[in-house]
N, C-alpha and C positions, 0 to 999 in steps of 0.2 A: 942523326945518329943511325948507324946501321941496325938492321932488325935484330941480329943476335946480341948486340950490345944493349939494345933497349930491353930485351928479355932479361938479361943479366941484372939490369938496374931496376927492374920492375918491383914494386912493393907488393909481394905476395900476401902480406899480412892484411891487406885491405879486403881479401876474400874471407867470407864468413858463411858457414864454417869451413875450416881447412880440410884438405884431403882431395883425392883424385876423383874426378867426375868421368866415369867410363861410359862413353857413347860409341864404342866400337861395335859391340854386338847388338843386334836388333832383338833384344829380349822383350816380348810384347806385354809387359806388365801394366801398360796403360789401361787395359781393360779390367784390371783386378777389381776396381770399385763397382763396376757393373755386375760382375759375377758374385761379389759379396752381397750386393743388394738382392740378387735373385734367390740367395739362400737355399731353402729346401727345394725350390722348384727345379734346381739343377743337380740335386743330390741323387745318388744311385746306391742301391744296396745289392751286393752280389753274394749269393750263398756259396758255401763250400762245395756243393755238389755240381755247381755249374762249370762249364767249359773245361771238362776233363779231356775231351777228345781234341786231337789235332784238327779235325775236319769240321767244316761248316756245311758245305754242299759239294760233295764229290763230283757232281755233274757240271759244276760251274768251272769255267776256265781258271778263275781265281778261286780255287777250292776252299781256301781258308777265310774268304770274305763272308762276314755275317750279313744275312739278308736285311736285317734292320738297318745296318749302316748304309748298305747300298740304296735302300729305299729313301733314307733321309738325305743322302748326297744328291740323289736325283730330284727330290722334292725341293731342296734349297736352291739348286740351280734353276729350277722352274720358277720359283718364287722371285728370285733376284733377276733372272733373265740374262745372266752373263755368259752362259754356255749351253749349247744344245746337249741333251741327254738321250734323245730318241735314237735308237739303233746304235748306241754306244755301249761298250763293255767297260765295267768299272774294275780297276785293279788297285787294291789298297797296299800301301807300303809303310815302312817305319819312317815316316816323314817323307818329304818330296826328294830328299837327297838320295835315298835308296832307289826311288823311282827313276831318277835321272840316270843312275847307273844301269838300272833294269832296262830303260829305253835304249841306251847305247848297246847293250848286249842283244836286245831283240832286233835292232835295226841293222846289225852287221851280218853279212853272209857267213854261214858256218864254214865254208870252204875258201874264204878269202885268203889269197896269198900275201896281200899287203894290208896293213892296218888302215882303216878308214879315218880320214881326217875329220876332226871335230873343231868347229869354229863358232864364234859369237862376236857380235859387233862391239867395239870399244865405245864407251866403258861397259865391260861385261861384268857379270856377277863374279866376285873375287874367288869363289870356290870352284868355278868351272874348270880351270886348269888342274887344280889339285885332285878333284874327284875323277877327272878323266884319266889322269896318269897314275893315280895312286896304286892301282892293281898291276901296273906295268903290263897291261893286256896286249896281246898280239892282234886283237881284233880292231882296236881303235887307238888314236893318239891325238893329243891336243895340238892344234895348228895355229891358234891365235885369232887375230882380228879378221872378222868376216869381210870388212871393208877393203882389205888389201889382199884377200885370198883370190888367187887367179889360176890355181891348178885345175887340171881336168880330172875326170874320174869321179867316183862316188864320194860324198861327204855328208856329214850330219851338222846341222846348224841349230844351236840353241837360240830361240827367240824369246826374250824376256819382256813381257808387256803387262802392266807398266814396268819399266826397266828398273832394276836394282844395279847401280845406285842412283841414277839421275831422274827417275820418275817419268821418263818420256814413254810415249806409246810407240811400239816398235812393230815393224814388219820384217819379213825375211830379206836379206841383203844379196846373198849369192844366187845367181840365176843361170847356172850352167846346165840345168835340166837333169842332173844326175843325183841331186841331193834329197835328203829326207830331213824333215823338220820336227823339232820337239819344242812345243810352245809352253814355256814356264809362266803360268798365269797366277802365281802365288798372291799377287797384290791386286788382282782384278776383282775387287770388291768395293761396294759403294762408299766405305769410309775413306778410301784412298783416292778414288778416281771416278768420274762419271761413267756409268755403264752405257756406252753408246751403241752397242750392238750385241746380239747373241752370237757368240763365236762357235765355229764348227770345224776346227782343225783336226787333223788326223790323230795327234796325241796332245792332250791338254793336261797339264799338271797343276794340282792345287794342294794346299796344306792347311791343316787345322790351325797351326800356330799363327799364321797371318790372317786367317779368316776370323777366328774367334778369340785368339790370344792364348790358346791352350798348347803352348809349345812343349810342355813336359809330357803330354799325352802321346806324342810322337806318332801322329797319324797324318799321312798324306794319301792322295788318291789321284789316279790317272783316268781320264775319259779317253778311250781308245776305239777307233773306228774298225780296225782290222782285227778279226778274231785270232789269227795266227800270231800277230804282234802282241796282243793281250796275253795269249797263252805263254809266249816266251818271256814276257815281263814277269808273269807269275812264277814261271820256272826259275828265273834268277832269284826272286825272293824266297822261293822254296829252298834253293841250294844254300843261300847265304844265312837265312834265319828260320827256315821251316815255317814260313807264314808270318803272321803279325798277331800280336797279343789280342786275345778275345776281350779281355777286360778293357783295354784301350779302345777297341772298336765299339764296344757297347757304351762306354762313356762318351765317345765322340758322337755316337748316334743320339744319345740323350741331349747333348749340347746343341747339335744341329736341329733337332726337333724343337727345342725351346727357341732357337733363333728364328726358325721358319714361322713359328707361332707368333713371335713378337713382331714380325713384319706386317701382321694384320692390324697392329696397334699403332695409331698415328702419334701416340704420346711418347714420354721419355723412356718407356720400356722397350721401344723399338731398337733392337741392338745396333743396326747399321746407322740409323739416324743419330743415336747416341755417340757411336764411334766417329761419325762424320763431324759432329759438333766438337768433339774433343780434338780431332786432328786439325779442324779449321781454326780453332782457338790457338793451338800451338803454332801453326804457321803464321797466323796474324801477329802473334807476339814476337816470333823470330824475325819476320820481315821488318817489324818496327825497330827492333834492336839493330839489325844489320843496316837498316836505312839511316842510322845515326851518323855513319861515315862511309867513305868509299873503300875502307880497308878490306871488306869482304863483299861478295856478291852471291846471289842465289838464282836458280833458273826461274823463268816465267812460264806458266802453263796456260794453254788456251782453254777457254770455257767450252763446255759441251752440253748437249741435251742428254740428261740421264734418264734412261728408260725406267729405272727403278723408282726414283723419286718423282719423275714427271716434271722436273725443273729444267728450264732451258738454259740457264746460266750457271751451271754447276762447275766449280773449280776443282782441280786436282789438289789433293793434300797428301803427298807421298809419305811413306813410312820413314824415309830418309831424306835428309837435306844434302844435296850435292853442292858443297860450299867451296868457293874459290877465294884464295887470298890474292888480292890485286896489287899488293905492294911489290915493287920491282926487286928490292933487295931481300925478299923472303921467297926462296925458291922451293921450300919444303914446308907446306902448311901443317902437315901432321906433326913434324918436329917442333915447329913454332908453337902450336897450341899445347903440345905436351909440356913445354916450358912453363905453362900456366896451369898445369895439372888438369888439362882437358885431354882425354884420350879419344882419338878418332881413328878412322881407317884411311890410310894414305891412298891417293889416286893411283899410285904404282900398282897396288894390288888388283886394280881394275883395268890394267893395261893402259892407264892414262897418265896425265901430267901430275907430278907431285904437288903442284900448286893447288890441286883439288883434294878435298877430304870428304868422306861420307860420314854424316852425323846421324846417329839414331834418334828418332823423335818419338819412339814408342815405349820408352822406359818410364820409370816412376816419376810422379809429378815433382817431387823434391829435387831429383837429379836434373830434370829439365829446367826448373827455375834457377838452380845454382849455375847451370850452364849459361843461361841468359845473363845472370848477374856478372859472371866472369867475362863473358863476351863483351858486355857493355863497358866494363872496367878496362879491358884491353883497348877498345876503340877510343875511349876517352884519353888514355895515356899516349896513344900513338897519333 
């Protein structure tokens, strides 16, 4: 029976409870139980007389950056060992999305007669095309897949590592000697991947949402080598939002402080080891379910020596599963799964084959378990 006919005849009533399982957006609520357990340790009281001024440090290139947040960002990277902070400028933004646009603005010449091409290797993060072209800027434009880019002249390449959506470790692709790189390292934390080296790229972007799960706080930060680039990035944030919320910065500093402290604890309160355990458990369950048939497949990841844990055989457990539907008569995996009330993000959004979908693995436990239940039922029926 053809795939679409099988969907039509499938007994949706075998699912319990009914309703849509939305695994499209990577809302990191998986860490909610940890922060509930932390309770008052992670609480913060802000009085009414605090943070009335726009300014934090008028002498700093990022003049609105709270010194406490800068200190805690540098401390955490030093504790984890995932990125160099010595001789780097910190630029804070309203999430890493704002910082991506700030980086584009900062890396383009002021007097450029032609827009600079922006590329990233397929499958690239689905928001790159949209955020690049959203402002219809004359400074830069989206040019697509870095693997097929063969034009001369200046360009900017987004390098996402671990990659969103497929979890792979990435390096720059284009090598024409005239490019500038922005390394999006949102997932380069121990719960998702082994920390194999301390990175030291020119521009490195991180975000609180993927590090600790506090997406609603809307804090991202960039580690920037060049002072002028850092200043221009801060200028972009100044023009667009006149800085970043002081309350959000102070809350982020509190959270990062607690995480760094927890890393001195080998027990269950160690945030990254707790997160690593959660992600490993979910990937183990998912691989077991997918392994029941050949209908779907998942990437395999090499083991590595993690500098943070000291373990030599650490596996990657990405925040997303890049899942492929292998059945020949199913050419659109997202549409196929939607027929079973499972919402994912199609491979088309990532410049890739629609046989692939990105599945968020960082949502609530009940959503994840319901997804596994439905996935198993689909495979049994097919």
